[in-house]
Structure formats: structure tokens, C-alpha cells
C-alpha positions as CSV (number, residue, x, y, z in Angstrom):
1,X,110.8,-182.3,-110.0
2,X,113.7,-180.9,-112.0
3,X,113.7,-177.7,-109.3
4,X,114.0,-180.6,-106.5
5,X,117.0,-182.3,-108.1
6,X,118.6,-179.0,-108.4
7,X,118.1,-178.0,-104.8
8,X,119.4,-181.2,-103.8
9,X,122.4,-181.1,-105.8
10,X,123.1,-177.6,-104.4
11,X,122.8,-178.9,-101.0
12,X,125.1,-181.7,-101.6
13,X,127.7,-179.3,-103.2
14,X,127.3,-177.0,-100.3
15,X,127.8,-179.7,-97.7
16,X,130.7,-181.1,-99.8
17,X,129.0,-184.4,-100.2
18,X,128.7,-184.6,-104.1
19,X,131.7,-186.9,-104.3
20,X,130.1,-189.3,-102.4
21,X,128.4,-192.6,-104.1
22,X,125.1,-191.9,-105.2
23,X,123.7,-194.5,-102.8
24,X,125.2,-192.6,-99.9
25,X,124.0,-189.3,-101.4
26,X,120.5,-190.5,-101.4
27,X,120.7,-191.9,-97.8
28,X,121.9,-188.5,-96.5
29,X,119.6,-186.6,-98.6
30,X,116.7,-188.7,-97.1
31,X,117.8,-188.2,-93.5
32,X,118.4,-184.4,-93.8
33,X,115.1,-183.9,-95.7
34,X,113.4,-185.6,-92.7
35,X,114.9,-183.4,-90.1
36,X,114.7,-180.3,-92.0
37,X,110.8,-181.4,-92.4
38,X,110.3,-181.9,-88.8
39,X,112.1,-178.3,-88.1
40,X,109.6,-176.7,-90.4
41,X,106.6,-178.5,-89.0
42,X,107.6,-177.5,-85.5
43,X,108.2,-173.9,-86.6
44,X,104.9,-173.8,-88.3
45,X,102.8,-175.4,-85.6
46,X,104.2,-172.6,-82.9
47,X,103.2,-169.8,-85.1
48,X,99.6,-171.0,-85.9
49,X,96.7,-170.3,-83.4
50,X,94.9,-173.3,-81.9
51,X,92.0,-173.1,-84.5
52,X,94.4,-172.9,-87.3
53,X,96.3,-175.9,-86.3
54,X,93.5,-178.2,-86.2
55,X,92.5,-176.9,-89.7
56,X,96.2,-177.6,-90.7
57,X,96.0,-181.1,-89.2
58,X,92.9,-182.0,-91.0
59,X,94.4,-180.8,-94.3
60,X,97.4,-183.2,-93.4
61,X,95.1,-185.9,-92.4
62,X,93.1,-185.5,-95.6
63,X,96.4,-185.4,-97.6
64,X,95.4,-182.0,-99.2
65,X,97.1,-180.6,-102.3
66,X,100.6,-179.0,-101.3
67,X,99.6,-175.9,-103.1
68,X,96.4,-175.6,-100.9
69,X,98.3,-176.3,-97.7
70,X,101.0,-173.7,-98.6
71,X,98.4,-171.2,-99.4
72,X,96.7,-171.9,-96.3
73,X,100.2,-171.3,-94.2
74,X,101.2,-168.4,-96.2
75,X,97.8,-166.6,-95.3
76,X,97.8,-167.4,-91.5
77,X,101.6,-167.0,-90.8
78,X,103.1,-163.5,-91.3
79,X,106.2,-163.8,-93.3
80,X,105.7,-167.6,-94.0
81,X,108.2,-167.9,-96.9
82,X,110.9,-165.8,-95.2
83,X,110.2,-167.9,-92.0
84,X,111.2,-170.9,-94.2
85,X,114.1,-169.6,-95.7
86,X,115.3,-168.8,-92.1
87,X,114.7,-172.1,-90.9
88,X,116.3,-173.8,-94.1
89,X,119.4,-171.5,-93.9
90,X,119.7,-172.2,-90.2
91,X,119.5,-176.0,-90.8
92,X,122.2,-175.7,-93.6
93,X,124.5,-173.9,-91.4
94,X,124.3,-176.3,-88.6
95,X,124.7,-179.0,-91.0
96,X,128.1,-177.4,-92.2
97,X,129.1,-176.9,-88.7
98,X,128.0,-180.4,-87.7
99,X,125.9,-179.4,-84.8
100,X,122.4,-180.5,-86.0
101,X,120.2,-182.2,-83.1
């Protein structure tokens, strides 16, 4: 949880939003997180084989442990961690430039 708070604070700082009231920061973080998670999900689904997509879907439906899901994806998608970093970096850059869709 402390790491998540640090990441959120860094994101707010990078976006120049740390001076906003806490309620507004929370609202923006929630929206940004939602958009980023959708982008990560789509990228993940595009890279999985059909059979692995079904396994992944079942894991999500059964609310599998996050560590288990991440381990599965790391085993099925080559360079998974680097892909996530790339999607996240691209998202932050687009947010900074105001061109997120």
C-alpha cells in the first residue's frame, strides 16, 4: 500500500497536480487509474493466445490472487513487465500532453 501511495504521489507530481485539493486529486487519480487499467487490459488481451485468454478471463471471474494472475501473464507474454512499463510511460506522456482518449 505504501508503494501504491508513492506511485500515486509521483504521478500527481509529474502531472503538476499535487497542488490541487485532496478531493480533486483523488477524483483525477481514480479516472487516470481506470483509463490506464483498460489500456493495460487491452494490451494484455491482444498478446495472449485464445486458450490463454480464456484462462485469464476465468482467473478474473474467480477473483484470483493478483500475484497468481501476474505470474500467469509473465509466463504467457514475453517481456510482460517491459510491456506494462511501456504502456504506463506512454499513458503518462499522453496525459502530460493532454492527448489521452
